[in-house]
Each structure stands twice: as structure tokens, then as C-alpha cells.
C-alpha positions in Angstrom: -8.7 -99.2 -25.5 -11.4 -101.2 -27.2 -13.0 -99.5 -30.2 -16.8 -99.4 -30.8 -18.0 -101.0 -33.9 -20.3 -99.4 -36.3 -23.4 -101.3 -34.9 -22.6 -100.0 -31.5 -22.7 -96.2 -32.9 -26.0 -97.2 -34.5 -27.2 -98.4 -31.1 -26.1 -95.0 -29.7 -28.3 -93.4 -32.3 -31.2 -95.3 -31.4 -30.7 -94.6 -27.9 -30.6 -90.9 -28.7 -33.5 -90.9 -30.8 -35.5 -92.8 -27.9 -34.2 -90.2 -25.3 -35.6 -87.4 -27.8 -39.0 -88.9 -27.7 -39.5 -89.9 -24.0 -37.1 -88.0 -21.7 -38.5 -84.8 -20.3 -36.7 -81.6 -21.7 -35.5 -80.7 -18.1 -33.5 -83.8 -17.9 -31.4 -82.7 -20.7 -29.2 -79.9 -19.8 -29.0 -77.1 -22.4 -25.5 -75.8 -22.3 -23.8 -73.3 -24.3 -20.2 -73.5 -25.9 -17.9 -73.2 -22.9 -16.1 -70.0 -22.8 -14.1 -68.3 -19.8 -14.3 -64.8 -19.0 -11.2 -62.7 -19.2 -9.3 -62.6 -15.8 -8.1 -59.2 -15.2 -5.4 -60.6 -12.9 -3.8 -62.3 -15.6 -2.5 -59.4 -17.6 1.1 -60.6 -17.9 2.0 -62.1 -21.3 2.7 -65.6 -21.1 6.6 -66.2 -21.8 7.6 -68.2 -24.9 8.5 -71.8 -24.5 9.4 -74.7 -26.7 6.9 -75.7 -29.3 4.0 -77.7 -27.8 3.8 -81.4 -29.3 1.7 -84.2 -28.3 3.3 -87.7 -27.9 0.7 -90.4 -28.0 0.8 -92.8 -25.1 1.4 -95.7 -27.3 -1.5 -97.9 -26.5 -4.1 -96.6 -29.1 -4.9 -98.2 -32.4 -5.9 -96.3 -35.8 -9.5 -95.8 -36.3 -11.3 -94.2 -38.9 -13.5 -91.1 -38.4 -17.2 -91.6 -37.7 -19.5 -89.5 -39.6 -17.4 -89.3 -42.6 -14.9 -86.7 -41.5 -11.3 -86.9 -42.8 -8.1 -86.8 -40.9 -7.1 -83.4 -42.6 -10.0 -81.8 -40.6 -12.2 -81.5 -43.8 -15.4 -83.3 -44.6 -16.2 -85.5 -47.2 -19.0 -84.4 -49.8 -21.4 -87.2 -48.6 -21.3 -85.7 -45.1 -21.9 -82.3 -46.2 -24.7 -83.1 -48.2 -26.4 -85.1 -45.5 -26.6 -81.9 -43.4 -23.3 -80.8 -42.0 -19.6 -81.3 -41.1 -18.4 -82.6 -37.7 -15.0 -83.3 -36.7 -13.7 -84.3 -33.2 -10.5 -82.5 -31.9 -8.9 -85.8 -31.1 -5.7 -87.7 -32.4 -6.5 -90.2 -35.2 -7.2 -93.2 -32.8 -10.2 -91.1 -31.6 -9.3 -92.0 -27.8 -7.5 -89.9 -25.3 -6.3 -89.7 -21.6 -7.4 -87.2 -18.9 -6.3 -86.6 -15.3 -9.5 -84.6 -14.4 -12.7 -85.9 -13.0 -14.6 -83.8 -15.5 -12.9 -83.1 -18.6 -13.7 -80.8 -21.6 -14.6 -82.2 -25.0 -14.1 -80.3 -28.3 -15.6 -80.6 -31.8 -15.5 -78.6 -35.0 -18.8 -78.0 -36.8 -19.4 -76.4 -40.2 -21.8 -76.5 -43.1 -24.7 -77.3 -41.2 -28.3 -76.1 -40.7 -28.3 -78.1 -37.4 -29.7 -76.0 -34.5 -28.0 -78.2 -31.8 -25.6 -81.0 -30.9 -26.5 -83.9 -29.0 -23.7 -84.9 -26.6 -23.6 -88.3 -24.8 -21.0 -89.9 -22.4 -21.5 -93.6 -21.2 -19.4 -95.9 -19.3 -18.0 -99.1 -20.3 -21.1 -100.9 -19.3 -23.0 -98.7 -21.8 -24.7 -96.7 -18.9 -25.4 -93.1 -19.5 -23.0 -90.8 -17.4 -24.1 -87.5 -18.9 -26.0 -86.2 -21.8 -26.8 -82.6 -23.1 -27.9 -80.6 -25.9 -25.6 -77.8 -26.9 -27.2 -74.9 -29.2 -25.0 -74.1 -32.2 -27.6 -72.4 -34.5 -25.7 -73.4 -37.9 -22.5 -71.7 -36.7 -19.2 -72.7 -37.9 -16.3 -73.2 -35.5 -14.8 -75.2 -32.5 -17.4 -76.1 -29.7 -16.6 -77.2 -26.3 -18.5 -79.1 -23.7 -17.2 -79.4 -20.0 -18.7 -81.9 -17.7 -20.5 -79.8 -15.1 -19.9 -80.1 -11.4 -23.2 -82.0 -10.9 -22.0 -84.8 -13.4 -20.5 -88.0 -12.0 -16.8 -87.8 -11.7 -14.7 -90.1 -14.2 -13.2 -92.8 -12.2 -9.5 -93.4 -12.5 -8.5 -96.3 -14.9 -11.9 -96.6 -16.5 -12.9 -95.9 -20.0 -15.7 -94.0 -21.3 -17.4 -93.6 -24.7 -18.4 -90.1 -25.8 -20.3 -88.9 -28.9 -21.6 -85.8 -30.6 -24.5 -86.1 -33.0 -25.9 -83.1 -35.0 -29.6 -82.5 -34.4 -31.7 -80.7 -37.4 -35.3 -79.6 -37.7 -36.3 -83.2 -37.9 -34.6 -84.2 -34.6 -32.3 -87.0 -34.4 -32.3 -89.4 -37.3 -30.2 -92.6 -38.1 -28.4 -90.7 -40.8 -27.5 -87.6 -38.6 -23.8 -86.7 -38.8 -21.9 -87.8 -35.7 -18.6 -88.6 -34.3 -17.7 -90.6 -31.3 -14.5 -91.8 -29.3 -13.3 -92.8 -25.9 -11.7 -91.0 -23.1 -9.9 -92.7 -20.0 -8.9 -91.2 -16.8 -5.4 -91.8 -15.4 -3.5 -90.9 -12.3 -0.1 -89.1 -12.7 2.8 -89.7 -10.3 3.3 -87.1 -7.7 6.3 -85.6 -9.2 4.8 -84.7 -12.4 1.6 -83.5 -10.4 3.8 -81.0 -8.6 5.6 -79.8 -11.8 2.3 -79.2 -13.6 0.8 -77.4 -10.6 3.5 -74.9 -10.5 3.8 -74.2 -14.1 2.2 -71.5 -16.3 -0.4 -72.4 -18.6 1.7 -73.1 -21.6 4.4 -75.1 -19.3 1.5 -77.1 -18.0 0.2 -77.8 -21.7 3.7 -78.8 -22.7 4.0 -81.3 -19.8 0.4 -82.7 -20.6 1.4 -83.3 -24.2 4.8 -84.8 -23.5 3.0 -87.4 -21.3 0.4 -88.2 -23.9 -2.5 -86.5 -21.9 -4.5 -85.2 -24.7 -7.9 -83.7 -23.3 -5.9 -81.9 -20.7 -3.3 -80.6 -23.3 -6.0 -79.2 -25.4 -8.1 -77.8 -22.5 -5.2 -76.0 -20.9 -4.4 -74.1 -24.1 -8.2 -73.4 -24.9 -8.7 -71.9 -21.6 -5.4 -69.7 -21.9 -6.6 -68.6 -25.3 -9.9 -67.6 -24.1 -8.3 -65.7 -21.3 -5.7 -63.9 -23.6 -7.2 -64.1 -27.1 -4.6 -61.8 -28.7 -1.4 -63.6 -27.4 0.1 -64.8 -30.7 2.5 -67.2 -28.8 -0.8 -69.1 -27.5 -2.5 -69.0 -31.0 0.7 -70.4 -32.6 0.8 -73.1 -30.1 -2.7 -73.9 -30.4 -2.4 -74.5 -34.3 0.7 -76.4 -33.9 -0.9 -78.7 -31.5 -3.9 -79.3 -33.9 -1.7 -79.8 -37.0 0.5 -82.3 -35.0 -2.6 -84.8 -35.2 -3.5 -84.1 -38.6 -6.1 -81.3 -38.0 -4.4 -78.7 -40.3 -7.7 -77.7 -42.0 -9.5 -76.5 -38.8 -6.3 -75.1 -36.9 -7.3 -71.5 -37.5 -11.0 -72.0 -36.9 -12.5 -69.8 -34.0 -13.4 -71.2 -30.7 -17.1 -70.5 -30.1 
């Protein structure tokens, strides 16, 4: 997948600054970090299966992390001093695959006085697909944003650019800490679709991981954890998955 150059990221910041000034607040959806309410019907403990691993699809290229975040999940001192730490829950390439029309995006935030995150999703023609402000109020942990039902569905075979930018008291600035990457929607073959549909959460996550579908692997595990937060098998698999892509330092951080 094509990578965005630094100038393009600055362009995104400029667009975000413009939107901050001229777009009516009602057009930017306020969303809370996505959490699922416990499902009383799902009381049976998920059985232990093989450790979940992520096998990259093989078409990505290495890319450094925007906003100064390092691959071990920590943040460089320069970023912390500039107002916060922000790390995307992504492989090192910063791009990933999904099979869903409206995937979920995850990012870790810490050491910040920021009140909000600005999230933006754009298509390959740089047209805005979805944007939102996510209240964080200086919290530390993993934030998720799921595209809502009223957002345009991602099209199969198309690549989209996403970005998270921290918003402080002074609003969006050119030096605001931020990260960006890409997502592409793909179609699975019917046999794999059926196997995933019939599986339990850990089994589905395992299949997604083996087939290089990062966004769905992560979202499936996150959903299962929110429904069964005390399940040690789920916790261990979540931590192992993050460690497998170099995010050891944030593997034990809470889901907000």
C-alpha cells in the first residue's frame, strides 16, 4: 500500500485545523471510547486454544511511526514534552486489512493534558469519509473508535487513510502529537467466511490473525475482553497479540 509522506500528514493537520475553525460542532460527532455492555447470555468461559498470532499479509512495507512513538509502545521524550504520548495499535507498517464495512480503530494515549482526540478517515482521493472528536480528558489507556452505522461503508479493494491527533486547550496545532496509517477492506473466500462465522471469539480471532486481517483480529479480541473482562485466557491472548507486533510496553494497558 502507498505510504503518506510527511507533507501529506501536515496537509491533514491543516485540514483538521480548518475544520476546527469553520465546521459547525454538530457536524463533528462526539463519541465515547467504544465499550460493549456485558452479555448475560455469554456466561460460559471461552475454551483455551492455541496462542493467537498475527501473520502479516506480506504486501506491507516498513514505516516509522508518526508523532514520535517508538515501536516498543513507548514514546520519545520529545513527544511527551510536546503534550502527550500517542501510539496506534498497529503492526510496524501502519497499514492493515479488514473484512468489515465499518471497522474499529485503536490507539493508546498517555502523559497528556489533551481533552480530545480528533479522528479522521479519508479515501484514496483525499475525500473525507468520517471524522469525529473523542473525549479523553487526560486519561491513560487504549481508546477505540468504531465507524458508526451512518458512516459510509468501506468498499472492498479500496485503501483509506486514518489519523488520530491530540487536541489540547489551544485546539489543533501543527505540532499536535498525532499518528496515521492505512486500512484496506478485503473479501474472504466463502470457505473461510463460513469457518469464521461458526467459530467462538478466540477461534475467530485466531483465523483472522493467521490470514493477516489485523483490524478484525484486534477488534474480535477487544469485544470478547469487554464481555468477559476477568477471563485470563482472553487477557493473555490480547497481550500476546500486541507483543507479536512490538507493542510490549502497552500490552497490559487498560481498554478505556
